C-alpha positions in Angstrom: -265.0 -127.3 -119.3 -266.5 -130.2 -121.2 -266.3 -133.6 -119.3 -268.0 -136.9 -119.5 -269.7 -136.1 -116.1 -271.2 -132.8 -117.4 -272.3 -134.4 -120.6 -273.9 -137.2 -118.7 -275.9 -134.8 -116.5 -277.2 -132.9 -119.5 -278.1 -136.1 -121.5 -279.9 -137.4 -118.4 -281.9 -134.2 -118.0 -282.9 -134.1 -121.7 -284.0 -137.8 -121.5 -286.3 -136.9 -118.6 -287.8 -134.1 -120.7 -288.4 -136.5 -123.5 -290.1 -138.9 -121.1 -292.3 -136.1 -119.8 -293.3 -135.4 -123.4 -294.4 -139.0 -124.0 -296.3 -139.1 -120.7 -298.1 -135.8 -121.3 -299.1 -136.9 -124.8 -301.9 -139.0 -123.5 -304.0 -135.9 -122.9 -303.1 -133.8 -125.9 -305.7 -135.3 -128.3 -308.0 -132.3 -128.1 -307.6 -128.6 -127.8 -308.4 -128.4 -124.1 -306.0 -131.2 -123.4 -303.3 -129.7 -125.6 -303.5 -126.1 -124.5 -304.6 -126.2 -120.9 -303.9 -129.8 -119.8 -307.6 -130.6 -119.5 -307.8 -128.0 -116.6 -306.5 -130.7 -114.2 -303.2 -129.3 -112.9 -302.5 -129.3 -109.1 -301.3 -126.3 -107.0 -297.6 -127.2 -106.8 -297.3 -127.6 -110.6 -299.0 -124.3 -111.5 -297.0 -122.4 -108.8 -293.6 -123.5 -110.0 -294.5 -123.5 -113.7 -295.8 -119.9 -113.6 -292.6 -118.7 -112.0 -290.3 -120.7 -114.2 -292.1 -119.3 -117.2 -292.0 -115.7 -116.0 -288.3 -115.7 -115.2 -286.5 -117.3 -118.2 -282.7 -117.1 -118.6 -282.8 -113.5 -117.5 -283.1 -114.8 -113.9 -280.0 -117.0 -114.0 -277.8 -114.7 -116.0 -279.4 -111.3 -116.0 -280.4 -110.9 -112.3 -277.2 -112.5 -111.0 -275.3 -110.1 -113.3 -277.3 -107.2 -111.8 -276.5 -108.3 -108.3 -272.8 -108.3 -109.4 -273.0 -104.9 -111.2 -275.3 -102.8 -108.9 -275.5 -104.7 -105.6 -278.3 -103.8 -103.2 -280.0 -101.6 -105.8 -281.1 -104.9 -107.5 -283.4 -105.6 -104.5 -285.9 -103.3 -106.0 -286.5 -105.9 -108.7 -287.1 -108.5 -106.0 -289.7 -106.2 -104.4 -291.5 -105.7 -107.7 -291.6 -109.4 -108.6 -292.7 -110.6 -105.2 -295.4 -108.0 -105.1 -296.5 -108.8 -108.7 -296.7 -112.6 -108.0 -298.5 -112.1 -104.7 -301.0 -109.7 -106.1 -301.6 -112.0 -109.1 -302.4 -115.0 -107.0 -304.4 -113.2 -104.3 -306.5 -110.8 -106.5 -306.4 -111.9 -110.1 -306.3 -115.7 -110.1 -309.6 -116.6 -108.4 -312.0 -114.4 -110.4 -310.1 -115.1 -113.6 -310.4 -118.8 -112.9 -314.1 -118.5 -112.2 -314.8 -116.5 -115.4 -312.8 -118.9 -117.6 -314.5 -122.0 -116.1 -317.9 -120.5 -116.8 -316.9 -119.8 -120.4 -314.9 -123.1 -120.8 -312.2 -120.8 -122.1 -308.8 -122.2 -123.0 -307.1 -118.9 -124.2 -307.1 -115.4 -122.9 -308.7 -114.1 -126.1 -311.5 -116.7 -125.4 -312.0 -115.0 -122.1 -312.0 -111.4 -123.5 -314.3 -112.3 -126.3 -316.9 -113.8 -124.0 -316.5 -111.2 -121.2 -317.2 -108.4 -123.6 -319.7 -110.2 -125.8 -317.5 -109.5 -128.9 -319.2 -111.0 -131.9 -316.7 -109.4 -134.3 -313.7 -111.5 -133.1 -311.7 -108.2 -132.7 -310.0 -109.5 -129.5 -309.0 -112.7 -131.2 -307.4 -111.0 -134.2 -305.7 -108.3 -132.2 -304.4 -110.8 -129.7 -303.0 -112.9 -132.5 -301.1 -110.0 -134.0 -299.6 -108.9 -130.7 -298.7 -112.3 -129.4 -297.3 -113.7 -132.6 -295.1 -110.6 -133.2 -293.7 -110.7 -129.7 -293.4 -114.5 -129.3 -291.4 -115.0 -132.5 -288.8 -112.4 -131.5 -288.6 -113.7 -127.9 -288.3 -117.3 -129.1 -285.5 -116.4 -131.4 -283.6 -114.7 -128.7 -284.0 -117.6 -126.3 -282.8 -120.0 -128.9 -279.8 -117.8 -129.4 -279.1 -118.2 -125.7 -279.5 -121.9 -126.0 -276.9 -122.1 -128.8 -274.4 -120.1 -126.7 -275.1 -122.2 -123.6 -274.5 -125.5 -125.3 -271.4 -124.1 -127.0 -269.8 -122.6 -123.9 -270.4 -125.6 -121.6 -270.1 -128.5 -124.1 -268.3 -127.1 -127.1 -271.0 -128.2 -129.5 -270.7 -125.1 -131.7 -273.4 -122.4 -131.8 -275.4 -123.8 -134.7 -275.6 -127.3 -133.2 -276.5 -125.9 -129.8 -279.5 -124.0 -131.3 -280.7 -127.2 -133.1 -280.4 -129.3 -130.0 -282.2 -126.8 -127.8 -285.1 -126.4 -130.3 -285.3 -130.1 -131.0 -285.8 -131.0 -127.4 -288.4 -128.3 -126.7 -290.3 -129.0 -129.8 -290.5 -132.7 -129.0 -292.0 -132.5 -125.6 -294.1 -129.5 -126.4 -295.7 -130.9 -129.6 -296.1 -134.5 -128.3 -297.1 -133.7 -124.7 -298.8 -130.3 -125.1 -299.4 -128.1 -122.1 -299.4 -130.9 -119.6 -295.8 -131.7 -120.6 -294.9 -128.0 -120.6 -296.3 -127.5 -117.1 -294.7 -130.5 -115.5 -291.3 -129.9 -117.3 -291.6 -126.3 -116.0 -292.2 -127.7 -112.5 -289.0 -129.7 -112.8 -287.1 -126.8 -114.2 -288.4 -124.5 -111.5 -287.3 -126.8 -108.8 -283.8 -127.1 -110.3 -283.6 -123.3 -110.7 -284.6 -122.8 -107.1 -282.1 -125.3 -105.8 -279.3 -123.7 -107.8 -280.1 -120.2 -106.6 -280.4 -121.2 -103.0 -277.0 -123.0 -103.2 -275.1 -120.4 -105.2 -275.1 -117.6 -102.6 -274.4 -120.0 -99.7 -271.3 -121.3 -101.4 -270.3 -117.9 -102.7 -270.5 -116.1 -99.4 -268.6 -118.9 -97.6 -265.8 -118.7 -100.2 -265.8 -114.9 -99.8 -265.0 -115.4 -96.1 -268.5 -115.0 -94.6 -271.2 -112.3 -94.7 -269.1 -109.6 -92.9 -266.1 -110.1 -95.2 -268.3 -110.0 -98.3 -269.9 -106.7 -97.2 -266.5 -105.2 -96.3 -265.1 -106.2 -99.7 -268.1 -104.7 -101.6 -267.8 -101.5 -99.6 -264.1 -101.2 -100.4 -264.8 -101.8 -104.1 -267.6 -99.3 -104.3 -269.8 -98.0 -101.4 -272.7 -97.5 -103.9 -273.0 -101.3 -104.1 -274.5 -101.2 -100.6 -276.8 -98.2 -101.1 -280.5 -98.8 -101.8 -280.5 -96.2 -104.6 -277.2 -97.3 -105.9 -274.8 -95.0 -107.7 -277.6 -92.6 -108.5 -278.3 -91.7 -104.8 -281.6 -90.1 -103.9 -282.0 -88.3 -107.2 -284.6 -88.3 -109.9 -282.6 -90.8 -111.9 -282.4 -93.1 -108.8 -286.1 -92.9 -108.2 -286.9 -93.7 -111.8 -284.5 -96.6 -111.8 -286.1 -98.0 -108.6 -289.6 -97.5 -110.0 -288.7 -99.2 -113.2 -287.4 -102.2 -111.3 -290.5 -102.5 -109.2 -292.7 -102.2 -112.3 -291.3 -105.4 -113.7 -293.8 -107.1 -111.4 -296.8 -105.7 -113.3 -296.4 -108.3 -116.0 -297.3 -111.0 -113.5 -300.8 -109.5 -113.2 -302.0 -110.2 -116.7 -299.5 -111.7 -119.2 -301.3 -114.5 -121.2 -298.6 -117.1 -120.7 -299.0 -116.7 -116.9 -302.8 -116.4 -116.9 -303.0 -119.7 -118.8 -301.7 -121.4 -115.6 -304.7 -120.2 -113.6 -307.0 -121.5 -116.4 -305.3 -124.9 -116.2 -305.7 -125.3 -112.4 -308.0 -128.2 -111.3 -310.2 -126.0 -109.1 -310.2 -122.9 -106.9 -308.5 -124.7 -104.1 -305.5 -125.2 -106.2 -305.3 -121.4 -106.7 -305.5 -120.7 -103.0 -302.8 -123.4 -102.2 -300.6 -122.5 -105.2 -300.3 -118.8 -104.2 -298.3 -119.7 -101.1 -295.8 -121.8 -103.0 -295.5 -119.3 -105.8 -294.5 -116.4 -103.5 -292.0 -118.5 -101.6 -290.6 -119.7 -105.0 -290.1 -116.2 -106.4 -288.5 -115.0 -103.2 -286.0 -117.9 -103.3 -285.3 -117.3 -107.0 -284.7 -113.6 -106.7 -282.9 -113.3 -103.4 -280.6 -116.1 -104.3 -279.8 -114.6 -107.7 -278.9 -111.1 -106.3 -276.9 -112.4 -103.3 -275.1 -114.9 -105.6 -274.1 -112.0 -107.8 -273.0 -109.9 -104.9 -270.9 -112.7 -103.6 -269.4 -113.2 -107.0 -268.4 -109.6 -107.2 -266.1 -110.2 -104.2 -264.6 -113.4 -105.7 -264.3 -112.3 -109.4 -263.9 -108.5 -109.4 -263.6 -106.8 -112.7 -265.5 -109.1 -115.0 -266.0 -107.6 -118.4 -269.5 -109.2 -118.6 -271.2 -109.4 -115.2 -273.8 -111.9 -116.7 -271.0 -114.6 -116.8 -270.7 -114.7 -113.0 -272.9 -117.8 -112.6 -270.9 -120.0 -115.0 -267.7 -118.6 -113.5 -268.7 -119.5 -109.9 -270.1 -122.9 -110.9 -266.8 -123.9 -112.6 -264.6 -122.5 -109.8 -266.4 -123.8 -106.7 -268.4 -126.9 -107.7 -267.4 -130.4 -108.9 -268.1 -131.4 -112.5 -271.4 -133.0 -111.6 -272.7 -129.8 -110.1 -271.3 -127.8 -113.0 -273.5 -130.0 -115.2 -276.5 -129.2 -113.0 -275.8 -125.5 -113.4 -275.7 -125.9 -117.1 -279.0 -127.8 -116.9 -280.5 -125.0 -114.8 -279.5 -122.4 -117.5 -281.1 -124.6 -120.2 -284.1 -125.1 -117.9 -284.6 -121.3 -117.7 -284.5 -121.0 -121.4 -286.7 -124.0 -122.2 -289.3 -123.1 -119.6 -289.9 -119.8 -121.4 -289.7 -121.2 -125.0 -292.2 -124.0 -124.4 -294.8 -121.7 -122.9 -294.4 -119.1 -125.7 -294.7 -121.7 -128.4 -297.9 -123.1 -126.8 -299.3 -119.6 -126.4 -298.6 -118.6 -130.0 -300.0 -121.9 -131.3 -303.2 -121.5 -129.3 -304.1 -118.0 -130.7 -303.5 -119.3 -134.2 -305.5 -122.5 -134.0 -308.2 -121.8 -131.3 -308.7 -118.0 -131.8 -308.1 -117.6 -135.5 -308.8 -120.9 -137.2 -311.5 -122.4 -135.0 -313.3 -119.3 -133.7 -312.7 -116.4 -136.1 -312.6 -118.4 -139.4 -315.2 -120.9 -138.1 -313.4 -124.1 -138.9 -315.6 -127.2 -138.5 -312.6 -129.6 -138.2 -312.6 -132.2 -135.4 -310.9 -131.6 -132.1 -308.3 -134.2 -132.9 -307.6 -132.5 -136.3 -307.3 -129.1 -134.7 -305.0 -130.5 -132.0 -302.7 -131.9 -134.7 -302.9 -128.6 -136.5 -301.8 -126.9 -133.2 -298.8 -129.2 -133.1 -297.9 -128.3 -136.6 -298.2 -124.6 -135.9 -296.0 -125.0 -132.9 -293.3 -126.5 -135.1 -293.6 -123.7 -137.7 -293.3 -120.9 -135.1 -290.3 -122.7 -133.6 -288.8 -122.9 -137.1 -289.1 -119.2 -137.6 -287.3 -118.6 -134.4 -284.7 -121.1 -135.5 -284.0 -119.3 -138.7 -283.5 -115.9 -137.0 -281.4 -117.5 -134.3 -279.1 -119.2 -136.8 -278.7 -115.9 -138.7 -277.7 -114.3 -135.4 -279.5 -111.1 -136.3 -278.4 -108.9 -133.4 -281.3 -106.5 -133.8 -283.4 -109.2 -132.3 -282.0 -108.3 -128.9 -283.3 -104.7 -129.1 -286.7 -106.1 -130.0 -286.7 -108.6 -127.1 -286.3 -105.7 -124.7 -289.9 -104.9 -125.1 -291.3 -108.3 -126.1 -292.2 -109.2 -122.5 -293.4 -105.7 -121.8 -295.3 -105.5 -125.1 -297.4 -108.5 -124.3 -297.9 -107.5 -120.7 -298.9 -103.9 -121.4 -301.4 -105.0 -124.1 -303.2 -107.4 -121.8 -302.6 -106.6 -118.1 -304.5 -103.3 -117.9 -307.5 -104.7 -119.8 -307.6 -107.9 -117.8 -307.5 -106.0 -114.5 -310.3 -103.6 -115.6 -312.4 -106.6 -116.9 -312.1 -108.3 -113.5 -312.7 -105.5 -111.2 -314.6 -102.6 -112.9 -318.1 -103.2 -114.2 -317.9 -100.1 -116.3 -315.3 -101.6 -118.6 -316.6 -101.7 -122.2 -315.7 -103.7 -125.3 -314.5 -100.5 -127.0 -312.5 -99.5 -124.0 -310.8 -102.8 -123.7 -309.8 -102.9 -127.4 -308.5 -99.3 -127.2 -306.6 -100.2 -124.1 -304.9 -103.2 -125.7 -303.8 -101.2 -128.7 -302.7 -98.2 -126.6 -300.7 -100.2 -124.1 -298.9 -102.2 -126.8 -298.2 -99.2 -129.1 -297.0 -97.0 -126.2 -294.5 -99.7 -125.2 -293.0 -100.0 -128.6 -292.9 -96.3 -129.3 -291.4 -95.6 -125.9 -288.5 -98.0 -126.5 -287.8 -96.7 -130.0 -288.3 -93.0 -129.5 -288.3 -91.8 -125.9 -286.6 -94.2 -123.5 -283.1 -92.9 -123.9 -284.1 -89.3 -123.1 -286.0 -90.3 -119.9 -283.2 -91.9 -117.8 -284.0 -95.3 -119.5 -287.4 -95.4 -117.7 -288.6 -99.0 -118.1 -291.2 -99.2 -120.8 -293.6 -101.2 -118.6 -294.5 -98.0 -116.7 -295.6 -95.8 -119.6 -297.0 -98.8 -121.5 -299.1 -100.1 -118.5 -300.5 -96.7 -117.5 -301.2 -95.7 -121.1 -303.2 -98.9 -121.6 -305.0 -98.4 -118.3 -305.9 -94.7 -118.9 -307.1 -95.3 -122.4 -309.2 -98.3 -121.4 -310.9 -96.3 -118.6 -311.3 -93.1 -120.7 -312.9 -94.9 -123.7 -315.1 -97.0 -121.3 -316.4 -93.8 -119.7 -317.8 -92.6 -123.0 -319.3 -95.9 -124.1 -321.9 -98.1 -122.5 -321.1 -101.5 -120.9 -323.2 -104.6 -121.7 -325.9 -105.0 -119.1 -325.5 -108.8 -119.1 -321.7 -108.5 -118.6 -322.3 -106.1 -115.6 -324.6 -108.6 -114.0 -322.2 -111.4 -114.6 -319.4 -109.6 -112.9 -321.5 -109.2 -109.8 -322.3 -112.9 -110.0 -318.6 -113.8 -110.2 -317.9 -111.6 -107.2 -320.5 -113.4 -105.2 -319.1 -116.8 -106.2 -315.5 -116.0 -105.5 -316.0 -113.9 -102.4 -313.8 -110.9 -101.4 -310.4 -110.7 -103.0 -309.3 -107.5 -101.3 
């Protein structure tokens, strides 16, 4: 599959990322510049950046593969993600932005510490443990995907592919900071959207049109066209659909996504960005599922449904566009890795070193330290990826959910319920995270593979509320919540 054209497209793309890194480096001299781009990002950047970060390579390979494997049943995932993104931008973004601007917060632990008047730094240490454990596993898995992508498209070899992928991401992330991350994610999001809008159009056309595609799918397996899939209207079917919808819960409070709201220039960017974010995720998800369904009619019987996108790109597109499709897969990987590295670095430098340990180092020194920590975390992921430790893929199943279930219930309560207490929030974080991990390891297989986001999220929510009811909220925090509501206006 390797050709000079494909290689030229990939090299051109990587050079653009390097240029973005140099350009973004002008504002990475202090912590606010390095971790939240000086809080100056426009609506269109935060919209595409948040979606590109939230989707990762799972969108390009996983969701197209699900469209291939289960057909219409995959639309439950679309419903969950669209609802999650819409609710995040409509309900969460504006009050969260107002709070974090008042605190001059640059990390989510910053926000939680100030919101709950936590002088013990419990939120900072707890967040660091949760985020670092999940991010290192997730980064290793994404680098493994990078190695395989470079090897399969360009024949670089797995090891060289991992090194190339990490080298590019580390360069523009460490040099350019969050500004480079956000703008590169914007570019990557646009490429992903273009790919996923084109794929189903070309696929359906080659399948003979919409009617022919539907008839072919019905002939292969009528369950491919049923909303509840092969399960039918059974308990297993309902649990499967609910688990798919629950994927969207992560968009309401995962730190790597909340950071985009913090980095927005002002409240107007939040209002404008929501429209583009929802349109973007609809295009992403509908294109992926329909592309997979079209691929099922064109390449039936694939041993691995997640290879349908590269199969279709090689069969129906010229070499230049095959190079673009490779770039899009790399973009999905990189847009997640860069955000995770910045997130993990921020909790180490800002929340542990500067705030918890009370470092008096200058902003520039701390910024340089942040860049060093970013490299170290990437190196840990590199080691695991080069060893190809397969257990990492079991761990990454709940890495996204573990972060989301630790933070989302607590963030929602902190924004909308004045009765939330420091003790309740800490208990909710621990409960949500622990439930997610335990569910995957102990219970999931016996409960129709119920997605861990559901028990993890609701455990965190219930524990946060229950503990808050038996403890007393800070009077000043209650008054501040009312003040934020007045400033932001109604969000419901």
